[in-house]
N, C-alpha and C positions, 0 to 999 in steps of 0.2 A: 704452579710456581715458575715453571719454565717460561710461560707466556709473560708473567710479570717481570722476570729478569730481562727478557727480550725488550719489553716496553721501556724498562729503565735504561737499558743500554742504547736505546734509539736516540737519546739526546746527544747533541754534538759535544765533544770535549773541548773546553777552553779554560783559560785562567779565570778563577772565581773573582767576581767583583762585588762591591757592596750592593745589596738588593737582589742578588741572584738567588739567595736562599732565604725564604721567609716562612714563618709558622705563626698562624693566628688562631686564637681560641675565642669563640663568640657565644655568650649565653643567649638562648632562645627563650625570652620571657613572654608569658601569656599577656597580651595587651600592653606590653611594655612595663607592667607593674612589678614592683619587687615581690618575690614569692613569700608565702607564709611557711612556717616550719612544716617539714615533711611533704611539701609540694614538689612535684617533679619539675626540674629545669633541664633542658637539653643543652649540653656543651658541644658545639660543632668545631672540630679541629680541621684546619685546612693548611696544608703546606704547598708552596709553589717553588719548584727547584729547577733552575735553568742550568743543569749540568747532568752528567751521567751519574746515576746512583747505583752502586754495586751491592751494598748491604744497608740495612736500616733497622733501627730499634727505637721504639717510643718509651721514654722514661716519664712515668706519670708522677705528679706530686702526691704527697700522703693524703690529701683531701681530708684533713682533720675537720671534724664537725659535719661531715657529709657521709651518707652512704651512696653507693653508685653501682651502676652496671653498664657494660658496653653493649651497644645495640648492633649486633651483626659484625661482619668482617670489615676490615679496612678496605677502602676503595682507592685504586690507582688508575690514573688516566692521563690524557693529554689536554692541555688548555692553551689557548692563544692569548698572549700578553698584549697590552695596549700598543706596543711598538710593532706588533705583527709577528714576533718570534714565538715559537712553540716551546712549552716547558712541561715538565712532569707535574702532576697535581695529586696530592695525597689528601684523603678525607677520612675522618673517624667521628662517630657520634657517641657520646656518653650521656646517660641519664644520671643526674645527681639529685640527692634529696637532703636539703639542709635539716639538721636535727634540732636546732635551737633558733630562737630569735636573737638578733644581734647583727653586727657588721663584721664580716669575715673577708679574707683575701684568698683567692685561688692562686697558689704559687705557679711559677712558670712550668709548662710542659717542655720537655727536652726531646728533640728528635735527633738521635745520634746516627749520622750518615757516614758511610764509607763511599767516597766519591772519586771520580777521575778528574783531577785538577791539572789540566793541560798535560795529560799523559802520566801524571804522578798519582799514585794511590794515596789517598789522605782521608783521615777521620776528622769530622767536624761535628760540633753540637749546635743545632739550631734551636733557639729558645723563644718561647712565646713571652708576651708581657704579663706581669701579674695583674689580676683582675679584682678590683674591689667588689664585694658581693654582700649587699645589705639584705637581711631577712626581716620582713615587716612584722610589727607587733599587731595582734588581732585587736580590732576596735569594735567588733560587733557586740550587741547587747548580751547575747548568749553564745555558748559554744566556744570554739576556737581550739588551737593546738594544746593549750595548757589546761583546759577545763577537763575535770574528771568525767563529766557527762554532758552531752552525749559524746560518743566516740568520734574523734576527729578523722574525717574521711575526705581528703582532697583528691579529686579525680577529674578527668576530662569527661567521663560518662560512667554511669552505673546502671547495670541491668540485673534483674532477678528472674529466675525460672523456678516455678513451684510445681512439683509433681507428687502424686499419691498413688499407692498401690495397696489395696484397691481404692476405688473412689470412696472418700470418707462418708458420703451420704448413704452408702450401701451397708455399712457395718452395723451390727447389733451389739447389745450388751455382752461384754466378755470377749468380743473380737478385737483384732488389732490391725491397724493400717500403718504403712511406712510412709513417712513424708520426707522428701529430699528437696532442699532448697539450695540453688546454686547462685552465688553472688559474684558478679564480675565487675571489676573497676579498671578503666583504662587510665594508664599513667600512674600506676602504683606497683609496689612490690607486695608479694603475698603476705609478708609479715605485718603489713600495714592495715590489713582487713580486720574488721571487728571480731570479737569472740562470738561463739554460737549464741544466737538470741535465746531468751528464756521463753519457753512455750508452756504455759501453765494456765489452766482454768478448771472450774469445778466440774467434776464428773468424769475426768480422764486421768489415766496414769501414763506418764511419759517416761520413756527410756531413751536417753540421749546417746547417739552413736558417735563414732570418731569424726573429727573434722579433718578434711583433706584440703591442703593448700598447695597451690602451684603458681609459678610465675612464667608467663609465656612471653618470650622476647619477639617483638615485631619491629620493623624499621621505624615506626612512628613512636615507639616507646613500649615499655612493658605493660602487659595486661595481667592483673592479679585475679585469681579465681579461688574461691573458697566454697566447699560443698559441705553443708550441714545436714545431719540425718537424725530423725527421731522415729521410734516405734511408739505409736499412740494407741492405748487400749481404752475402749469405751467401758466405763464402770457403772453407768446407770442406764435405765431404760429410755428416758426421755431424750429429746433432741438437744444437742449441745452446740451452741454457737461458739466458734473459735474466732476471736477478734483478729483484725489485721495488725501487723507489726511494722511500724514505720522506722526506716533507717535514714537519718539525716546525712547529707553529704554536701561538700563544698564544690561547686562547679568552677573549675579553674579557668575555663574559657570565658564564661560570662561573669565571673567573680561574684557569684551569688550563692546563697544557701538553698538547697533543694531537698526533696525527700524521695526515697524509693520505698516501695511497700511490698511486704509479703502479704498476699491477699487474705481476706477473711474467708473462712469456710464453715460449713455446717457438718456436724458429725451425727450421722444417723437420721432416719425419718424423712429423707428427701425424695425417695423413689417408691413407686407403688409395686414394682415388680420384685419385691423382696421374697424370701423363701416362703413366708406364710401366705403371701398373696398369690404365689404360683400353685398352691394346692388346689385340686379340683373342688368346686362347690358341692355341698351336700345336695342330693336330689330333693326337689320340692315335692310336697304331698299333693294328692289329687285335689284336695280341698283348696290348697293355695293356688294351684294351677287354674282351677275353675274361677276363683275370685279374680285372679289376674286377667283371665280372658274376658270376664264380664266388664271389668274396668276398662280394658282396652277397647272393647266394642262400644261402650258408652262414650269414651273420649273420641272415637272415630266419628260417631254420629254428631258430636258437638262441633267437630272441625269441618264437617261437610260444607262446602261453599266458601270456605276461607282459604286463602293462599298463604302458605308459610314462606319465610325467607329462605334463600339458598343456604345449603349446608356449608360448614366451615371445616377446612382441612387443616390438620396440624401434625407436625412431625412426631412420630412415636417416641415414647419416653426413653426406651433403650437406645434408639438412634441418637436422640438429643444428648443423652449422657455420654455416648461414645464420642460425639463431636466436641463436647465440653472438655472431656479428658484429653483428647488429642490437642486441643487449643491450649490448655493449661501447660502441657509439656512442650509446646512449640513445635510439634511434629507434623509438618504439612503433609507428608506422605500418609501418615495414619489418618489424618483428617480427611484426605481425599478418598482413602479406602472406605472409611465409615460413611462418607457422603454417597459413594457409589452403591453401597448396600442399601442405604435409605431410598435412593432413587429407584432401585430395582423393585423394592417392595411397595413403594408409594409413587407409582408413575404419574398419577393425576397431580400430586403435589409438586413433583419435579417439573411438570409442564408449567405450573404456575410460577415456579422460580425462574424458568427461562423466559417467561413473558414479562418479567420486570427488568427493564434495561439496566438499572444500577446493579441489581443482584447478578444478572447475567454477566456484566463486566467483571464483577468480583470473582465469579466462578471461572471466567477465562483467565484472570490473573492467577488464580490458584493453580490452574493447569500449567501455566507458564512457569510458575515457581517449582512445581513438582517435576514436570517433564522437561524443563529447560528449553521451551520454545523461544525463538527470537534471539536477537543479539544481546539485548540488555534486559535483565530481569527486574531491575529497580529495587525499591524498598520491599522487605518482606511484608506479606499481607497480614492484616490484623485478624488472626484466626478467631479470637474470642468475639470480636464484633461480628464476624461472618456467622459464627455459630448462633449468636443472638438473633440475627436477621432470619436465618433459616428456621429458627424455632418459633417464630411468630405465626399465629393462626392466619389462614387466608380463606377468603370466600370462594367457594367453588363456582366455576362458570358453567353456563348451560352447555349441554352436549353440542359439539361441533363448533364452538366458539374459538377453540384453539386448534391450530393445525397440528397434525401428528408430528412429533419430534423424534429424532434418533436416540434420545436419552443421553445421559452423561457419557463421557469418553471412557473406554475400558481402562482397567488399572495399569496396563502396560503402555499407556500412551493415548493421546487424543485420537479420535476417528480420522482416518485418512480422507482427504478431500477427493471427490470423484474428479 
C-alpha cells in the first residue's frame, strides 16, 4: 500500500484541465460477436489520471441482469501519453455473465478520486460512458440457453478427468469400485456447471456421492470445477459394458457446439490375474504327464527341418493395467513409475521400445514432463496414447542385433550423462 501511495504521489500537481482524468470501460467480446446468455464477457476498466491521486474508490453500477466476479487485484502503474507526459494508469478486469437474451445497458462506473488540484485537496468523480450491451438470441437447430436439454455450457475450453479405485475390470460380483469424474470449464462460474450425470446400466447398483463445486479465479477468467463421485457395485457375474456419457458444450472462442466425453469402461472380466486365476494349478496325474510328453515329442519330430518365426514380446497384463490406470488419472509420475517397473522386469521389450525412434522420443518427452528437464516443457504428453503404443506386441530381434542399453532412467531422475 505504501508503494502504491508513493506511485500516486509521483505525478506533478497542477490545475486540472479537461481530459486530464478519463475512465473507459471496454467489453472484450470473443470474435467481436454479441454474447449468448450466461457466456462470459470481460469488462476492462482503464483510468488515466494526469494528477496526484491521494485516495480512490471505484463505485460499480448494479449490473442488473448480470452476474459478475472481479479477476484479481487492481493494477496501478505509469503510462506515457501521446504528448510525452507521464500519467497514472489504473486497470481492473471484471468477468460478467448476462443472464437473459435482450438488449441491456451497462451503466457508468464511477471512480471517486481525492486529488491534489494545484495544491488544493479535492474530491472528484470520474465517470465512464454507458455501454449498450446486446445479448444474442440462439439460432441453432438444437440446444441453446433456453432449452431444457441439453445443459447449456458456454466455455472457452472443457476437460474431463476420469479415475477409478480399483480398476473396474478387476472387480467381481458383489464388489464395489469408486468412480470420480472431474469436469473443468474455462470461462465459467461453478454454479453454471451441469448437475451430476446419470450413471445407470443393467447389472450394477450405483450410490451417488456428493458433488463438489469450486471456482478458481485466474487473470484470464474464472475456471469452474465440479467433482462427481459414484460407488458402483457389480451385481451380476458377467462382464458389464458401461457406455460413454457425452457432455455437449458451446465453444465461445470458435462459436461452435462441441462435445466432451466421460469415457466408456468395462466392469469385470477384463484381466486374467484375478483372484481365481492366481490360485496354484492342481497337480497333473502321471497319466496326463505321460500323454503330454508323448504329444510334445511327436510335435517336435514333425517340426524338425522347419524354421519358426521369431517370438513376439508383449507387455505383461499387470504392467499394462498399471499404465492404463495412471493414464486415465493423468498422473505422469505414476505412469513413469509403472513404466520403470515394467522395463526392469522385461528388459528385452524395453530395448525394443528404445529402438523405435518415435517411441523413444515419447519416452524422452515423458522424462521431461516428470523430471522437469529443459526450459520449456510444452504440451502434456498423451499418456493414454503412449500406453497403447507400449502395449502393442513386438517381434523379438536376434541376439546381438541391439546394442546393450542402460535401461530407463531411475525414478528420481534421468541418468546423468558421463
